[in-house]
C-alpha positions, 0 to 999 in steps of 0.5 A: 548535499546541503539541506537547502539544495536537497529541498529545492531539488526534491520539489523541482522534480515534483514540479517537473512531474506536474508539467509532464503529467499535464502535457500527457493528459492533454495529449490523452484527451486529444486521442481519448476514446471515451469517459472511462478512458479519461478517468483511467488516465486521470487516476493513473496520473494521480497515483504517480502524483502520490508517489512523487509527493511522498518522494519529494517530502522524504527527500527534502526532510530526510535527504540521507534516505535513498527511498525519497530520491528513488521515488522522485527519479522513478516517478519522473522517468515513468511519467516522461515515458508516458509522455513520449509514448503519448507523443508517438500515439498522437503522431501516428494515430490522433494527428498522423505526421504532426510530430517529427521522429514519432517512432524514435520518441515512442521507442524511448518512451516505452523504455523509460516507462518500463524502467520507472515501473520496475525501479519502483517495484524492485529497489523500493522494496529492497531498500525500504525503509532505511534506504540501505540493503537489509545486509551485505548478503543481499548485494547479489540481488541488487546486482541481479536487478541492475543486470536485468534492467540493463538487459531490459534497456538494451532490448527495449531500445534495439527492438525493431518493433517495440509497439507490438505489446503496446498498441496493435495499431502500431505493430508495423511501426519500426524503431529506427534504432532497432536491429532487424536481424535480431528481431527473434532474439528481442521477441524472446527477451520481451517474453522472458524478461517480465518473468525474470523481473517478477522473480526479482520482485518476489525476492525483494518481498522476501528481503522485506520479510527477512528485514521485518523478522530481525527489526526492532523498535522504530524500524519494525513499526515502519515495516508494519506501516508499509505492510499495512498499506500494501495489504490494504491495497491488495485487499481492495483490489481483490474486492473491486475485481470481484465486484466488477466481475459479478456486477454487469454494470461494473465494466466502466469502473476500472479507474477505481483500481487506481484508488486502492494503490494510493495506500502504498505511497501514503503508508511508505511516507508515514513510515519514513517520516515517522508521523504517528508511527506508533498508531499502526498497532491501533489501526491494524487492530481496528481493521481486523476487528471491524473488517471481520465484524462487517463481513460476519454481520453482512453474511448473517444479514444476507442469510436471514433475508434470503432464508427468511424470504424462502421460508415465508414465501408460501405464506407472505409476499416474497418482497414483504418488508417484515423479513428485512426489518427483522433481519436488520433488528437481529444484526443491530442486536448482534453488533455490540456482543459480536464486536466485543467477542471479536475484539477479545479474539483479535487481542488474544491472537495478534496482541497476546502480550497486551491481552495478558496485561489487560487480564492481569490489570482486570484481576488486580482491579477485582482484588483492589475492591476486596483487599484491605491489608496494605502489605498484601496490596503492595505485593499484588501491585508489584506483581501486576507491574512486573507482569505488564510493564516488565521493568528492570527494577520495581519499588513502591514509595508510600507517603505517610499522613502527617499529624496535622492532616489527620486532625483536619480529617 
């Protein structure tokens, strides 16, 4: 495939996704059940748009990498499944009888949505970042995933009642392609296949870890980006879940979960396109330092506020502002010393080589202020270069001062 053909084909899939997404949102707004439902639908479409955009960028610029085409195809299939399911909902619930073949369309939509979802969860992990398997030993996993998805497709298309797990209001709608005599078998597969696919996802994560342990250079940085984006999304989802769980007014904030997921396609796109690839170490360092710093200072602040109010409640008003002001000042005073301490701890634990190099350079700076012997200074300089940069060969070139330059001085 030529570069021009790949460019137009990739962005054609992106444009098709936009058309499908707008049509889906239109049907969802017609049958919407509240503001929270609308926000969920909009943000879900935006997350798929992020995957589609990253896929189009990768496929148009690095057409040999299968990750880009996988993102384009899986996103398009997923979105088309959502549209067909919404058509079925519109036909049976929003405006009964308005669209023909609602049961058949919904069955195909249920299959396509699941297929796009599982393609993204499995093959995207297994092939990232090069678009190839980690090694030939992982072919068996690729074939297992293919077989499971084939069984899932057959089960979805031939299940007589595919809407049972989608919407209880459509539980009695029968699939015209469904085989009624095999209903028990298809019900068992519907419960068993998600577990099997989940195990496949775990195996793909193991493949990413195995690839990372052997990776060097650019590929290692790419995997760092992807891992960073995924970990950040997971941490944000956990934090949002705890906030919703312990906040009575957080029931309508389910759409925020979709915001956290956007870090995954963005980090994958940066990794494969190699945009600012080597900045990932700085990002991880800053995330660790400032994440730990924020958590520690917040814990200290809350401890001082509630502890101070408890201790002073017998002398002062429990809502007295003195405690808040004092707690804020203490936290502000601790900020810089604590940040420096955490920075040293993170560098020493996660960036040992850079930490050791910084220590060597700092010791050399102290020596430089006191050393006057040129030969000893050259020896110290060679030692510093060997310990920090570790080159194959080291030499020092000294420029001798010319007589006319000494006369000018």
